[in-house]
C-alpha positions in Angstrom: -22.4 -81.1 -106.5 -22.3 -85.0 -108.2 -20.7 -86.3 -104.7 -23.1 -84.2 -102.4 -26.1 -86.3 -103.8 -25.8 -89.4 -100.8 -25.3 -86.6 -98.0 -28.7 -84.5 -99.6 -31.3 -87.7 -99.6 -30.6 -88.1 -95.8 -30.6 -84.4 -95.3 -33.2 -83.3 -97.8 -35.7 -86.4 -95.2 -34.0 -85.3 -91.9 -34.7 -80.7 -92.6 -38.0 -81.5 -94.3 -39.2 -83.4 -90.5 -36.9 -80.0 -88.9 -39.5 -77.6 -91.2 -42.8 -78.8 -89.5 -41.5 -77.8 -86.4 -40.3 -74.9 -87.5 -43.5 -73.6 -89.3 -45.4 -74.5 -86.5 -43.1 -72.8 -84.0 -40.7 -70.5 -85.1 -38.4 -68.7 -82.4 -39.5 -65.0 -83.4 -36.2 -63.0 -82.6 -34.9 -62.5 -86.8 -32.3 -60.2 -87.7 -30.9 -58.5 -91.0 -28.1 -61.0 -92.6 -25.0 -59.4 -93.2 -25.6 -61.1 -96.5 -28.0 -58.2 -97.8 -27.9 -54.9 -99.7 -27.8 -51.9 -97.8 -30.8 -50.9 -96.2 -32.6 -54.2 -96.9 -34.5 -56.2 -94.4 -34.6 -59.0 -95.8 -33.0 -61.9 -95.9 -32.8 -63.1 -92.1 -32.0 -65.7 -89.4 -33.1 -66.5 -85.5 -31.1 -67.9 -83.4 -32.5 -71.8 -84.4 -30.6 -71.0 -87.8 -33.5 -70.5 -89.4 -33.6 -68.3 -92.5 -36.7 -66.3 -93.3 -37.0 -64.3 -96.9 -39.9 -61.7 -98.4 -39.9 -61.2 -101.4 -42.6 -59.1 -103.6 -44.3 -61.0 -106.5 -48.0 -59.9 -106.5 -48.6 -61.7 -110.2 -46.4 -64.8 -109.1 -48.7 -68.6 -107.8 -45.5 -69.9 -106.2 -42.8 -69.0 -104.5 -39.6 -71.4 -102.6 -37.2 -70.8 -100.8 -34.5 -72.9 -101.6 -31.4 -73.5 -99.7 -29.4 -76.7 -98.8 -31.2 -78.9 -101.5 -34.7 -78.3 -99.3 -37.8 -75.8 -101.2 -40.0 -74.0 -98.1 -43.0 -72.9 -99.6 -43.8 -69.6 -99.5 -47.0 -67.3 -97.9 -48.3 -64.3 -100.4 -50.0 -61.9 -98.0 -52.7 -59.4 -99.1 -50.3 -56.5 -100.2 -48.5 -59.3 -102.8 -45.5 -59.6 -100.4 -43.9 -63.9 -100.1 -42.8 -64.6 -96.4 -41.5 -68.3 -94.9 -38.8 -69.8 -93.4 -36.6 -72.6 -94.0 -35.7 -74.9 -91.1 -32.4 -74.6 -89.0 -29.6 -74.6 -90.7 -26.1 -75.6 -90.9 -24.0 -72.5 -89.3 -21.7 -70.8 -91.8 -22.2 -70.1 -95.7 -25.5 -71.2 -97.8 -26.1 -70.8 -101.6 -29.8 -70.2 -102.0 -31.9 -69.5 -104.1 -36.0 -68.5 -104.9 -38.1 -70.4 -107.2 -41.0 -68.0 -108.7 -43.6 -69.9 -110.5 -40.9 -72.7 -111.3 -38.1 -70.1 -112.2 -34.9 -70.1 -110.2 -33.8 -66.6 -109.1 -32.0 -64.9 -107.7 -33.3 -62.7 -104.3 -33.2 -59.1 -104.6 -32.2 -58.2 -101.2 -29.2 -60.5 -100.4 -25.8 -59.9 -102.4 -24.4 -62.0 -105.1 -21.6 -65.6 -104.6 -20.1 -66.8 -107.7 -21.4 -69.7 -107.0 -23.5 -73.7 -108.7 -21.9 -72.1 -111.5 -23.9 -68.9 -111.9 -23.7 -65.6 -109.3 -26.3 -65.8 -106.9 -27.4 -65.3 -103.4 -25.4 -66.3 -100.2 -26.3 -66.3 -96.8 -24.6 -66.3 -93.4 -26.0 -67.8 -90.7 -24.3 -66.8 -87.6 -21.3 -70.0 -85.5 -20.1 -69.8 -82.4 -16.6 -69.6 -84.4 -16.7 -66.8 -86.1 -14.7 -64.7 -84.3 -11.7 -66.1 -86.4 -13.0 -64.4 -89.6 -14.5 -61.1 -88.7 -13.2 -57.8 -89.9 -11.0 -56.5 -86.7 -9.1 -53.2 -85.3 -5.4 -55.8 -86.4 -3.0 -54.5 -88.8 -5.0 -54.9 -92.0 -4.1 -57.5 -95.8 -4.7 -55.9 -98.1 -6.9 -57.9 -100.9 -5.1 -57.1 -104.8 -6.8 -57.2 -107.9 -4.3 -58.7 -110.5 -5.2 -58.4 -114.4 -1.8 -60.6 -116.2 -1.5 -62.1 -120.1 -1.5 -65.1 -120.0 0.4 -67.2 -122.8 -0.7 -70.9 -122.5 -4.2 -69.6 -123.0 -3.4 -66.3 -125.4 -5.8 -64.3 -123.2 -5.9 -62.2 -120.2 -6.6 -63.5 -116.9 -7.9 -62.4 -113.6 -6.7 -63.5 -110.0 -7.2 -62.0 -106.8 -3.6 -61.7 -104.3 -3.5 -61.2 -100.6 -0.6 -59.5 -98.9 0.2 -59.0 -95.1 -0.2 -56.4 -93.1 3.8 -55.6 -93.2 3.7 -56.0 -96.7 4.5 -52.5 -98.2 6.0 -51.3 -94.8 9.6 -53.7 -94.9 10.5 -53.4 -98.5 13.3 -56.1 -98.0 11.4 -58.7 -96.1 10.5 -61.9 -98.7 7.8 -63.8 -98.3 6.5 -67.9 -98.9 3.1 -68.2 -101.2 0.3 -70.4 -101.6 -1.6 -71.3 -103.6 -5.3 -71.6 -103.3 -8.0 -72.7 -104.7 -11.6 -72.9 -104.9 -14.2 -75.6 -106.1 -16.1 -76.8 -108.7 -18.9 -74.5 -110.2 -16.9 -71.6 -108.2 -14.5 -69.2 -109.9 -11.3 -67.3 -107.9 -14.7 -65.0 -106.1 -14.3 -67.7 -104.0 -11.6 -67.9 -101.8 -12.0 -63.7 -100.8 -15.6 -63.0 -100.3 -17.2 -66.6 -99.0 -13.9 -67.5 -97.7 -12.8 -65.3 -95.7 -9.3 -65.2 -96.6 -8.3 -61.9 -95.6 -9.8 -61.3 -92.6 -8.3 -64.6 -91.5 -4.8 -64.3 -92.6 -5.2 -60.7 -90.7 -6.3 -62.4 -87.1 -4.0 -65.1 -87.5 -0.6 -63.1 -88.3 -1.6 -60.4 -85.5 -1.9 -63.4 -82.6 1.4 -64.9 -83.6 -0.6 -67.5 -84.6 0.7 -67.6 -88.3 3.7 -66.8 -89.8 3.4 -63.6 -92.9 2.6 -65.5 -96.3 0.8 -64.5 -100.4 -2.1 -65.9 -101.0 -2.9 -66.8 -104.6 -6.3 -66.8 -106.1 -6.9 -68.1 -109.2 -9.6 -69.6 -111.0 -8.8 -73.3 -111.9 -12.3 -74.6 -113.7 -11.3 -76.3 -116.6 -12.7 -78.3 -120.2 -12.5 -81.4 -121.0 -10.8 -81.5 -124.4 -13.5 -82.8 -126.6 -14.0 -86.2 -127.8 -12.9 -88.6 -131.1 -15.4 -89.0 -133.7 -17.5 -92.3 -132.2 -15.9 -91.2 -128.5 -18.4 -90.7 -125.8 -18.8 -87.5 -124.8 -18.0 -86.7 -121.2 -20.8 -84.7 -118.9 -19.8 -81.5 -119.2 -22.3 -78.8 -116.3 -23.5 -76.1 -117.4 -22.7 -72.4 -116.9 -20.8 -69.9 -119.1 -18.2 -71.5 -121.1 -14.6 -69.8 -119.3 -11.7 -69.0 -122.0 -9.8 -72.5 -123.9 -8.6 -74.8 -121.9 -10.7 -73.7 -118.1 -14.2 -74.4 -117.2 -16.4 -76.3 -115.5 -16.1 -80.4 -113.8 -18.1 -82.9 -114.7 -20.4 -84.5 -112.6 -20.5 -88.1 -111.3 -17.3 -91.3 -111.0 -15.1 -92.7 -109.4 -11.8 -91.5 -107.9 -9.2 -92.3 -110.6 -6.0 -90.8 -111.8 -6.7 -87.3 -111.7 -10.2 -88.4 -110.2 -14.1 -88.6 -110.8 -13.3 -91.1 -113.3 -10.9 -89.2 -114.8 -7.6 -89.8 -116.8 -4.1 -89.0 -114.1 -3.8 -86.6 -116.5 -6.9 -83.9 -115.8 -5.6 -81.5 -114.8 -3.3 -80.8 -117.2 -4.9 -77.5 -118.3 -5.2 -75.3 -115.1 -1.2 -76.9 -114.2 0.1 -75.4 -117.4 -1.7 -72.2 -116.7 -0.2 -72.6 -113.1 3.4 -73.2 -113.3 3.8 -72.1 -116.2 2.5 -68.3 -116.3 1.1 -68.0 -112.8 3.7 -68.9 -110.5 6.2 -66.5 -113.0 4.5 -64.1 -113.1 3.6 -63.5 -109.1 7.6 -64.3 -108.1 8.2 -61.3 -111.2 5.2 -59.1 -109.1 6.1 -59.8 -105.4 8.5 -60.4 -102.8 8.3 -63.3 -103.1 10.9 -66.8 -101.4 11.1 -68.6 -105.1 11.9 -71.7 -103.8 9.5 -75.3 -102.8 10.3 -75.1 -99.4 8.5 -72.0 -99.2 5.7 -72.1 -101.2 2.1 -74.9 -101.1 -0.2 -75.3 -102.6 -4.6 -76.0 -101.4 -7.7 -76.1 -102.6 -11.2 -77.5 -101.3 -13.0 -79.9 -103.2 -12.4 -79.9 -107.1 -9.1 -77.3 -106.5 -8.6 -80.2 -103.1 -8.0 -82.9 -106.2 -6.6 -80.0 -108.5 -3.8 -79.7 -105.8 -3.1 -83.4 -104.9 -2.3 -83.7 -108.7 -0.5 -81.4 -109.5 1.5 -81.8 -106.6 2.7 -85.0 -107.1 3.6 -84.5 -110.8 5.2 -81.6 -109.7 7.3 -81.7 -106.8 10.3 -79.7 -108.4 7.6 -76.5 -107.6 5.8 -77.5 -104.0 6.9 -80.1 -101.3 3.5 -78.3 -98.8 0.0 -78.6 -100.0 -3.3 -79.0 -98.3 -6.6 -80.8 -99.8 -10.1 -80.0 -98.4 -13.4 -82.1 -98.5 -11.4 -82.9 -102.4 -9.8 -86.3 -100.7 -6.6 -87.7 -99.6 -2.8 -87.9 -99.6 -2.1 -92.2 -99.1 1.1 -93.6 -98.1 0.7 -95.4 -101.6 1.3 -92.2 -102.8 4.4 -91.1 -102.1 5.8 -94.8 -102.6 5.3 -94.5 -106.3 6.2 -91.1 -106.5 9.4 -91.1 -105.0 10.8 -87.3 -105.8 7.7 -85.7 -104.4 7.6 -87.6 -101.3 11.8 -87.2 -100.9 11.1 -83.3 -99.6 7.7 -83.5 -98.6 7.0 -81.0 -96.1 3.5 -80.7 -94.9 -0.2 -82.8 -95.9 -2.7 -81.5 -94.2 -6.5 -83.1 -95.4 -9.6 -81.6 -93.5 -13.4 -82.6 -94.6 -16.7 -81.4 -92.8 -18.2 -84.2 -89.7 -21.5 -84.4 -92.0 -19.0 -85.6 -95.2 -17.7 -88.3 -93.5 -20.8 -89.5 -91.6 -22.4 -89.6 -94.8 -20.1 -91.6 -96.5 -19.3 -88.7 -98.5 -15.8 -88.6 -97.6 -13.4 -90.4 -100.5 -16.2 -89.5 -103.0 -17.5 -92.8 -103.4 -14.4 -95.0 -103.7 -14.4 -96.2 -100.1 -11.5 -94.9 -98.9 -10.7 -93.5 -95.1 -9.6 -90.3 -95.3 -8.7 -90.0 -91.7 -7.0 -93.3 -91.3 -5.1 -92.8 -95.3 -3.5 -89.6 -93.6 -3.2 -91.7 -90.1 -1.2 -94.4 -92.1 0.7 -91.4 -93.9 1.9 -89.4 -90.4 2.9 -92.8 -89.5 5.0 -93.8 -92.1 6.8 -90.0 -90.9 5.5 -87.5 -93.7 4.2 -84.4 -91.3 0.5 -85.4 -91.9 -2.3 -84.1 -91.0 -6.3 -84.6 -91.0 -8.7 -82.1 -89.0 -13.1 -82.1 -89.0 -15.6 -79.5 -89.2 -16.7 -80.3 -86.8 -20.8 -79.8 -87.5 -20.6 -79.3 -90.9 -20.2 -80.3 -94.6 -19.8 -80.1 -98.8 -19.9 -76.6 -97.5 -18.3 -72.9 -96.9 -17.1 -73.2 -92.6 -15.8 -76.4 -93.5 -13.6 -74.5 -95.6 -13.3 -71.3 -93.5 -11.7 -73.8 -90.7 -9.4 -76.3 -92.7 -7.6 -72.9 -94.2 -7.8 -71.6 -91.0 -5.9 -75.2 -89.0 -3.8 -75.5 -92.1 -2.2 -71.5 -92.2 -1.1 -72.1 -88.5 0.6 -74.9 -90.1 2.5 -73.8 -92.5 5.9 -72.6 -93.3 7.2 -73.2 -89.9 
């Protein structure tokens, strides 16, 4: 993502220095990753959070591991296997790939995840706090896979719906709903797979830290309409072309209106799908409490910007929102949108600490999201700001954000 360029420049320089030390004295306590395909020994991670990969490519002239925006050279043995490791990585989930003679390819030994507008390799670096998304012997909710017809898009669409463990046992109970969105270059599989949404919620509910609620995870990707003849074209990222009215966010730019230099109505494509199709479908198929007090929206990065644009524009639909690494709600937002502010029950904003340190926060617009959120709270809004320690614009930041947000929601 283009707003990560500043972070990646600083990270690449620091990690390149780390790589020299890691190569010279790497700690040999590697264990296989839980993200490996069944029966595969590699990739592996050691206690220093270095990632080691091994791939057979006997005819290749060059093989590299590409993770965290940095490439690491692998070494070939007599049998044609290439092996090598990265410098220490942040805790949590990372997309990665191999570069074989200049071609970027997935690691054939890892499970595949959708990110960076493609299905590719991913690995979890063990985290000190990973217990909150571990699979435990507690009552288990369900992650349901739903197909439905969208009138807005004139096409079949697909989403995931998490229902709490007691949903099928207590037939008279109705539930609040959170609409939870992914980031740019990702899709509706992100929160169920990379985000561990079901595990986070099952554990929180079992511990009495969160009230049971339904979570809906849809594909919020979008495309801009084609410019008029002679008008400058907006940049479109690479990747498969999604259904009409959907797609990927443009890269670069400063937030204006909807964000990233886009017009204020940039989120209308997904907003129409969400409000005209998804919410009515969920309210008809599931036992929801179908009012705005019991309806929330949240998202990471692009999904956070969508959350702001949609909730501000539709105060009759939502009164709770969470923005993870995607901007913030300001006092001016509430002053300029009195209907939005009138019944606002909860605002939650979060960032990874490395995002704040590298001034990625605000996507280059110069604002301080912590100060903005604190000012919002001082104005009387129930606003909370959370910083994920030691993480950047990555899934561990957003897993932790959901964990914190869920404990505040619908209480």
